[in-house]
C-alpha positions as CSV (number, residue, x, y, z in Angstrom):
1,M,73.0,-45.5,-119.0
2,K,74.6,-44.7,-121.7
3,L,73.9,-40.9,-121.5
4,F,75.2,-41.2,-117.5
5,N,78.4,-42.9,-119.3
6,F,79.1,-39.9,-121.5
7,L,78.6,-37.4,-119.0
8,K,81.1,-39.4,-117.0
9,R,83.4,-39.4,-119.6
10,T,83.2,-36.0,-120.4
11,Q,83.8,-35.0,-116.8
12,K,87.1,-36.3,-116.8
13,T,88.4,-35.2,-120.4
14,D,86.6,-31.4,-119.8
15,P,87.7,-29.8,-116.6
16,S,86.6,-27.0,-115.3
17,P,88.4,-23.3,-115.1
18,E,88.7,-23.8,-111.5
19,K,89.9,-27.6,-112.0
20,S,92.3,-26.6,-114.8
21,L,93.8,-23.5,-113.1
22,R,94.3,-25.6,-109.8
23,R,96.5,-28.1,-111.7
24,L,98.7,-25.1,-113.3
25,I,99.0,-23.9,-109.7
26,D,100.0,-27.1,-108.2
27,Y,102.6,-28.3,-111.0
28,M,104.1,-24.7,-111.3
29,P,107.9,-24.6,-110.5
30,D,109.1,-23.3,-107.2
31,F,110.9,-21.0,-109.2
32,Y,107.7,-18.4,-110.0
33,Q,106.1,-19.2,-106.9
34,S,107.4,-16.2,-105.1
35,Y,106.7,-13.8,-108.4
36,Q,103.6,-11.6,-107.3
37,Q,101.4,-12.9,-110.1
38,F,101.7,-16.2,-108.8
39,V,100.6,-15.1,-105.6
40,D,98.1,-13.2,-107.0
41,S,96.6,-15.8,-108.9
42,V,96.4,-18.5,-106.1
43,D,94.2,-15.9,-103.8
44,F,92.0,-15.4,-106.9
45,L,91.7,-19.0,-107.3
46,E,90.7,-19.5,-103.6
47,H,88.4,-16.5,-103.9
48,K,87.0,-18.2,-107.0
49,E,87.6,-15.2,-109.2
50,W,88.7,-17.5,-112.2
51,E,88.8,-14.7,-114.8
52,L,91.6,-13.1,-112.3
53,A,93.5,-16.0,-111.6
54,L,93.8,-17.0,-115.4
55,D,94.9,-13.0,-116.3
56,S,97.2,-13.1,-113.5
57,L,99.3,-16.9,-114.8
58,V,99.0,-15.0,-118.1
59,E,101.0,-12.2,-116.8
60,L,103.4,-14.3,-115.0
61,A,104.3,-15.9,-118.5
62,D,104.5,-12.6,-120.5
63,E,106.1,-10.5,-117.7
64,T,109.5,-13.7,-117.6
65,G,109.5,-13.7,-120.8
66,H,110.0,-17.4,-120.4
67,Y,108.3,-20.1,-122.2
68,F,105.9,-22.3,-120.3
69,A,104.8,-25.6,-121.8
70,E,102.3,-26.1,-124.6
71,E,99.6,-27.8,-122.0
72,F,100.2,-24.7,-119.5
73,W,98.9,-22.8,-122.8
74,I,96.0,-25.2,-124.0
75,A,94.5,-25.4,-120.2
76,L,94.3,-21.9,-120.3
77,A,93.0,-21.3,-123.5
78,N,90.2,-23.9,-122.6
79,S,89.2,-22.2,-119.7
80,A,89.2,-18.9,-121.3
81,D,86.4,-20.6,-123.9
82,K,84.8,-22.1,-121.0
83,M,84.1,-18.2,-119.3
84,N,83.4,-16.9,-123.1
85,L,87.0,-15.4,-123.1
86,K,87.1,-15.6,-126.5
87,H,90.0,-12.7,-127.1
88,K,91.9,-14.4,-124.2
89,S,91.6,-17.9,-125.5
90,N,93.2,-16.4,-128.8
91,Y,95.8,-14.9,-127.5
92,C,97.1,-18.1,-125.2
93,R,96.8,-20.0,-128.3
94,K,99.4,-17.9,-130.3
95,Q,101.7,-18.5,-127.9
96,I,101.9,-22.4,-128.3
97,E,102.7,-21.1,-132.0
98,R,105.5,-18.6,-130.4
99,N,106.8,-21.5,-128.2
100,L,107.2,-23.9,-131.4
101,E,108.7,-20.9,-133.5
102,D,111.2,-19.8,-130.8
103,L,112.6,-23.4,-129.5
104,K,111.6,-25.6,-132.4
105,A,110.7,-28.1,-129.7
106,K,107.4,-28.9,-127.2
107,T,108.2,-28.0,-123.3
108,P,106.6,-30.4,-121.6
109,F,104.3,-29.7,-118.7
110,G,105.6,-28.6,-115.4
111,W,108.3,-27.5,-117.0
112,T,109.3,-23.9,-118.3
113,T,112.2,-22.8,-120.8
114,I,114.6,-19.7,-120.8
115,K,116.1,-19.2,-123.8
116,F,119.3,-17.0,-124.0
117,D,120.4,-17.9,-127.7
118,E,119.8,-20.7,-130.4
119,N,121.9,-23.2,-128.6
120,H,121.7,-22.4,-124.8
121,F,118.4,-23.5,-122.5
122,Q,117.6,-23.3,-119.1
123,H,114.8,-25.4,-117.2
124,H,112.8,-25.3,-114.1
125,I,110.5,-28.1,-113.3
126,S,108.0,-28.6,-110.6
127,E,108.7,-30.0,-107.5
128,K,105.5,-32.1,-107.7
129,L,106.4,-33.3,-110.9
130,K,110.1,-34.4,-109.7
131,E,108.3,-36.0,-106.5
132,E,105.9,-38.2,-108.9
133,W,109.1,-39.3,-110.7
134,A,110.5,-39.9,-107.5
135,T,107.4,-42.1,-106.4
136,E,107.6,-44.1,-109.9
137,R,111.6,-45.0,-109.9
138,H,111.0,-45.5,-105.8
139,K,108.5,-48.2,-106.8
140,K,110.7,-49.7,-109.5
141,D,114.0,-49.7,-107.5
142,K,111.8,-51.5,-105.0
143,T,113.3,-48.8,-102.5
144,N,111.0,-50.2,-99.5
145,D,112.9,-53.5,-99.6
146,L,115.8,-51.9,-98.9
147,L,114.8,-49.9,-95.6
148,T,116.0,-53.0,-93.7
149,I,119.2,-53.8,-95.3
150,E,121.9,-51.5,-94.4
151,G,124.5,-50.3,-96.9
152,V,125.1,-49.2,-100.2
153,H,122.8,-50.3,-103.1
154,L,123.3,-49.5,-106.5
155,K,120.4,-49.3,-109.2
156,S,121.1,-49.1,-112.2
157,H,119.0,-47.7,-115.4
158,G,121.3,-47.9,-118.2
159,R,124.1,-45.2,-118.6
160,S,122.4,-43.7,-115.3
161,G,121.2,-44.7,-112.2
162,F,121.1,-44.1,-108.1
163,L,123.4,-45.2,-105.2
164,Y,120.7,-46.1,-102.2
165,I,122.2,-45.6,-99.0
166,T,120.5,-47.4,-96.0
167,E,121.4,-46.2,-92.3
168,E,119.3,-46.9,-89.4
169,G,115.6,-47.7,-91.3
170,K,116.4,-44.5,-93.3
171,I,117.8,-43.9,-97.0
172,A,119.6,-41.6,-98.7
173,E,120.2,-41.3,-102.6
174,V,122.7,-40.2,-105.3
175,E,122.2,-40.1,-108.8
176,F,125.1,-41.6,-110.9
177,E,126.0,-41.7,-115.0
178,L,128.5,-43.5,-116.0
179,G,131.5,-41.8,-117.4
180,V,134.9,-42.5,-118.7
181,N,136.8,-43.6,-115.8
182,G,133.7,-44.6,-113.6
183,L,130.8,-43.5,-112.0
184,I,130.4,-39.7,-111.7
185,L,128.0,-39.3,-108.2
186,Y,125.9,-36.2,-107.7
187,F,127.0,-35.9,-104.6
188,N,126.7,-32.1,-104.0
189,S,123.2,-32.2,-104.7
190,L,122.3,-34.7,-101.9
191,E,120.4,-32.4,-98.9
192,N,118.1,-34.8,-97.8
193,W,117.1,-38.3,-96.4
194,S,114.3,-39.0,-99.0
195,L,113.0,-42.2,-97.1
196,P,111.0,-43.7,-95.3
197,K,109.9,-39.5,-95.2
198,K,112.0,-36.4,-96.6
199,R,114.3,-35.0,-93.9
200,K,117.6,-32.5,-94.0
201,L,120.8,-34.1,-93.6
202,T,123.3,-32.5,-91.0
203,T,126.6,-31.9,-92.6
204,D,128.2,-34.6,-90.6
205,E,125.9,-37.1,-91.7
206,K,126.5,-36.2,-95.6
207,N,130.3,-36.7,-94.5
208,K,129.4,-39.9,-93.1
209,L,127.6,-41.2,-96.3
210,K,130.4,-39.9,-98.4
211,N,133.0,-42.0,-96.2
212,R,130.2,-45.1,-96.8
213,I,130.3,-44.6,-100.7
214,V,134.0,-44.7,-100.6
215,D,134.5,-48.0,-98.5
216,W,131.7,-49.7,-100.9
217,A,133.5,-48.6,-103.9
218,T,136.7,-50.3,-102.3
219,K,135.2,-53.2,-101.1
220,T,132.9,-53.6,-104.7
221,K,136.0,-52.2,-107.1
222,N,133.7,-49.6,-108.7
223,A,135.2,-46.6,-109.8
224,I,133.8,-43.2,-108.6
225,E,133.9,-39.7,-108.8
226,F,132.4,-37.1,-107.1
227,D,131.1,-33.9,-109.0
228,D,132.7,-32.1,-105.9
229,Y,136.2,-32.7,-106.3
């Protein structure tokens, strides 16, 4: 029994190269999914060519010159170790040192960093990771309870939060942060109904949602500012 439990724990904490590589592909930011190296890695993975899939992911990072997460390189290094590819494992671990030396900070899993200079950076974040964050936020904000309550609902998380606008059993959400003169609404990035399922907003629907927010702000005396003004 003790040996069985040990093996179960080992399997959970020590994934196979296939599982590790598949996870990296699943959490790849959309920005890279049109790159040939990414397309090749998916194809090699489906054909059980683990080493070639690993090589393609390394090439993707190398040829873009972007900084991929430390966990990305650790997963590749561990996969290389399991395939007895010591030189490739060593190369992946050196990229972790490069990240820390060049960025002076860690890049979270599912993120990449582009460095323009010592003070300017850009990040790409996995859509799957964003969806997981949204799911957790929806649970915290109890958005299912709002589906049947028409109107605009404010859910604050400190100095930021979301407006959930419910209409005919659908919810659109607008992120905000607290500014000097009131709530700054990031309305320009609103593109979809988010619940109960994701669906593209029409131009007319978006305009109506904006008017509903303005009406709500007037009635509740909330000062607001749209980012598209």
